[in-house]
N, C-alpha and C positions, 0 to 999 in steps of 0.2 A: 385264955389259959395263961397261967403264970403272971396274972395281973395285967395282961395287955391284950387288946382285941385288934386283930389284923387279918388281912386276907388278900392273896394275890390272884385268886381264881385259877390257880395253876392246873388243877385237875379238869376244870371245865375247858380250859384252853387246849389241853391235850386231847380231850374228846372231840372238840371242834376240828382240830388239826387232822386227827385221824379220819373223821368223816369227810373232810374237804378233799382228801387224797382220792376218795372213791365217789365223789359227787358229780362226776361228769362222764358217765359211761353210757354209750349208746349201742344198740344192736339193730341190725337190718333184718327184715323179713323178706325172703326171696321167693320168686316164682320158680316153677319147675325148669325154666330156661336160664335161671340165674339173675333175672332182672329184679332190682330193688323195688318191692311193693310198698314197704312201710319202714320208717326209721323211728325207733322208740328210745326215749331217754329212760334209763332204769331208775325208778324212784329209790331214795335212800332214807331210811328211818332209824332212829335210835330205839332199841328195845330188843327183848329176846325173841327168838323165832317162835316160841310157843304162843306168844300173843298173836302173831300173824296166822299161825295154823288154827288157833281158836276161832279167829274171825272167818277163816275159810269154811269151818265146819258149823258155824252158827245156823246157817240155813242151807241145807244140802240139796234143796229142790232144783232140778235142772231148768225149770222155767223161771226161776228167780231172776229179776232184772238188775238187782243190785248185788255186788260182790266185790271183794278185794281184787285188785288187778295184779296179775303176775305177767312178767317177772318183777321182782322186787328184791332189794338188798336191805338187810337189817344188821345192826352191829351193837355191841355193848362191851363196856369194860367189866371184866369178870373178877380179877384179883389185882392186888397191889402188894408188891414184895420188895423189901429192902435188899439192895445189891452191895454187899461188902467189898466186892472186887473193884468197884469204881470209887471207893471212899477217898475223899480229898482231905488235906490238912484243915481241920475245922478252925484253926486260929488265923488262917489267911482271910483277907477281906477283899470284897469288890467295892469300889468307890466311884463316885461321880461328883465333880465339883466344877464351878465356874472359874474363869481365868481372868478376873478383873483385878488388876494390881492396885494395891493401896486400900483395899476394902476388906471388910469382914465377910467371908463367904460361908454359906451353909453347905456343908459336905454331907452327902448321903452315902451310907455304906451298909453292907451286909456281910455276914460271915458266909463261908463257902456253902453251897447247897448240898443237900443230902440225896444220894442216888437211889432211885426206886424204879423197879421194872413194873410196867403195867401190861397185864394180859388182856388182849381184846379177842373176842370171837365175832367173826363176820359170817352171816348166812346169806347165801344167794338162793332165792326160792323161784323156781320156774315151773311151767307146766309141760314143757317139752325139752328133750335132751339137747337139741340144737341151741336153744337160747342159753342154756347153762354153760355149754362148752365155749360159746362165743364170748360170754362175759368173763369166764375164768382166763381165757387166752389173752384178754386185754389187760389183765392184772399181773399174772405170774412173771412175764418177761422183765418187769421193772424191779423184781426182788431177786437179788443174787448173793445171799438170800435176804439182804436188807435194802431198804430205800430210805434215804436221809432227807429230812426236812429241817428248815431253820425256823426257830420260834423265839420271839422276844417275850420271855416269860415275865420279866419285871421291868417295864418301861422306865420306871423311876431311875434305874441305874443302867439302862441300856444293856440288860443282860440277855443278849441273843446267843442261843446255843444250837448246834446241829444235833438233831434228835434222830437216831436210827430207829426204823420200824422193821422188825425182822419177821419174815414169814416162816413159821415153824412147821406147819402141816396143812394138808388138804385132804378132806374126806368127802364122800358123797353118799346119799341114801335116797330111797324112793318111798314116799309116804303112802303110795296108792296100795290099797288092800283088797281091791276086787269089786267093791260095791259100785253099781252104775250111778248111784246118786252122789257118791263122794267125789269131790274134786281132787284131781291128782296134783301132787306137789313133789317135785324133785328138788332136793336140797344139797347144795355144796357148802361145806363148812370149812372156813379158813381160820387158822389160829395164828395170832400175831403177838409179838412182844415189842413194846415201845420202851426204850431205855431213856427215861426222863430224870428230871431233877426237881426237888421240892425245896423252896426257899423259906428261910425264917423271916422275921420282921425287918423292915428297913428302918435304920436308925439315922439320927442326924447329929452333927457336931459342928462347931465353929472353927474356922481356920483364919488366922490373922496373917495377912500379907503385908510386908513392909514396902513402901514406895521406893 
């Protein structure tokens, strides 16, 4: 665009960072006496919940030996919105240069990034209520209502920023409609806002230093 091709993969990095926050969640299956019978890592996938529900319903036979495993977490970025309240002076620059005296150094610079809010929807799909509450209780305490992560979005200029992830809402629903052949799916839906930045192209200039 505008006669120049460039890419920082910023949106991809935001998606990876968001998924990494929730990529290490475990739940315990307990006996009637409270003894831990099984510990499960909850799988995490990128995509809408409808895709997982569709796979659940593809073969509703109770004797089918192959089926998607619950519990499972899915997430996706749903919207991208400009945030004028965080706008910076677009004439300011971010720069990076070497410090070798007496040489001509190549200076890399960028103009200030543009603030954008990314909306994420995360769905926790379980087949029993206990699994759902145990997963949600491992997530919610870290959001008050935000959780901050540090991301180096443009390594060329060491542009590391603290990115808040805000928990907006939590809802739950039961997909079970009464058929004995249909697999039950309890769904917890968590809505998040990630307050990120998008950068323009990195430019270069020459800086002459006197010995």
